[in-house]
C-alpha positions as CSV (number, residue, x, y, z in Angstrom):
1,X,-1.6,-26.3,-21.7
2,X,-4.9,-24.5,-20.8
3,X,-6.1,-21.0,-20.4
4,X,-6.8,-19.7,-16.9
5,X,-9.5,-17.0,-16.7
6,X,-8.2,-13.7,-15.3
7,X,-10.7,-13.8,-12.4
8,X,-9.4,-17.2,-11.3
9,X,-5.7,-16.0,-11.5
10,X,-6.6,-13.0,-9.3
11,X,-8.6,-15.1,-6.9
12,X,-5.6,-17.5,-6.6
13,X,-3.3,-14.5,-6.1
14,X,-5.5,-13.1,-3.4
15,X,-5.6,-16.4,-1.6
16,X,-1.8,-16.9,-1.8
17,X,-1.1,-13.3,-0.7
18,X,-3.6,-13.3,2.2
19,X,-2.2,-16.7,3.3
20,X,1.3,-15.4,3.2
21,X,0.3,-12.3,5.2
22,X,-1.0,-14.7,7.9
23,X,-4.8,-14.1,7.3
24,X,-5.3,-17.9,7.4
25,X,-3.5,-21.2,7.1
26,X,-3.4,-22.8,3.6
27,X,-4.8,-26.1,4.8
28,X,-7.9,-24.3,6.1
29,X,-8.4,-22.7,2.7
30,X,-7.9,-26.1,1.0
31,X,-10.6,-27.6,3.3
32,X,-13.0,-24.8,2.5
33,X,-12.4,-25.2,-1.2
34,X,-12.9,-29.0,-1.0
35,X,-16.2,-28.4,0.9
36,X,-17.4,-25.9,-1.7
37,X,-16.5,-28.2,-4.6
38,X,-18.3,-31.1,-2.8
39,X,-21.4,-29.0,-2.3
40,X,-21.4,-27.9,-5.9
41,X,-21.0,-31.5,-7.1
42,X,-23.9,-32.6,-5.0
43,X,-26.2,-29.8,-6.3
44,X,-25.0,-29.5,-10.0
45,X,-26.5,-31.2,-13.0
46,X,-24.1,-33.8,-14.4
47,X,-23.4,-31.7,-17.6
48,X,-23.1,-28.4,-15.7
49,X,-19.6,-26.9,-16.1
50,X,-17.8,-26.0,-12.9
51,X,-17.6,-22.2,-12.2
52,X,-14.1,-22.5,-10.6
53,X,-13.5,-18.8,-10.0
54,X,-16.8,-18.6,-8.1
55,X,-15.9,-21.6,-5.9
56,X,-12.4,-20.2,-5.2
57,X,-13.8,-16.9,-4.2
58,X,-16.5,-18.5,-2.1
59,X,-13.9,-20.6,-0.2
60,X,-11.7,-17.6,0.3
61,X,-14.6,-15.7,1.6
62,X,-15.5,-18.6,3.9
63,X,-12.1,-18.6,5.6
64,X,-11.9,-14.8,5.9
65,X,-15.3,-14.4,7.3
66,X,-14.6,-17.3,9.7
67,X,-11.6,-15.4,10.9
68,X,-13.6,-12.1,11.1
69,X,-11.0,-10.6,8.7
70,X,-13.8,-9.3,6.4
71,X,-17.5,-9.2,6.2
72,X,-19.5,-11.4,3.9
73,X,-19.4,-10.0,0.3
74,X,-16.2,-8.0,0.7
75,X,-14.0,-10.7,-1.0
76,X,-16.3,-10.9,-4.0
77,X,-16.5,-7.1,-4.2
78,X,-12.6,-6.8,-4.2
79,X,-12.2,-9.6,-6.7
80,X,-14.7,-7.8,-9.0
81,X,-12.8,-4.6,-8.7
82,X,-9.5,-6.4,-9.5
83,X,-11.2,-8.1,-12.5
84,X,-12.2,-4.7,-13.9
85,X,-8.7,-3.3,-13.7
86,X,-6.8,-3.0,-16.9
87,X,-3.3,-4.4,-17.1
88,X,-0.8,-1.5,-16.9
89,X,2.9,-1.2,-16.7
90,X,4.4,-4.0,-14.7
91,X,1.2,-6.1,-14.8
92,X,1.1,-9.3,-16.9
93,X,-1.8,-10.4,-19.1
94,X,-4.1,-8.7,-21.5
95,X,-7.8,-8.1,-21.0
96,X,-9.9,-10.9,-22.5
97,X,-7.0,-13.3,-22.9
98,X,-6.3,-16.5,-21.0
99,X,-2.9,-17.2,-19.6
100,X,-1.3,-20.4,-20.9
101,X,0.4,-22.7,-18.4
């Protein structure tokens, strides 16, 4: 079991939802994520922790910009807006708490 930050949950949800809506093919997103992780590993210090939510969002932005579905920065802007939302009726999670899997 581990806690998943809310931003990463939302980034994953955005990726799955957009893929399901036909914005891109999942293998293309996987390739973009793998490329982002490889670039981070090549540049990061050995002890530097991975900023997974940033890499997910960057990969999502890569595929959406590539498809001209959004302009650069719009994905991060929308993810930030979602991260600031408070859970309300019908939404799972609580601000500041991880979600155990």
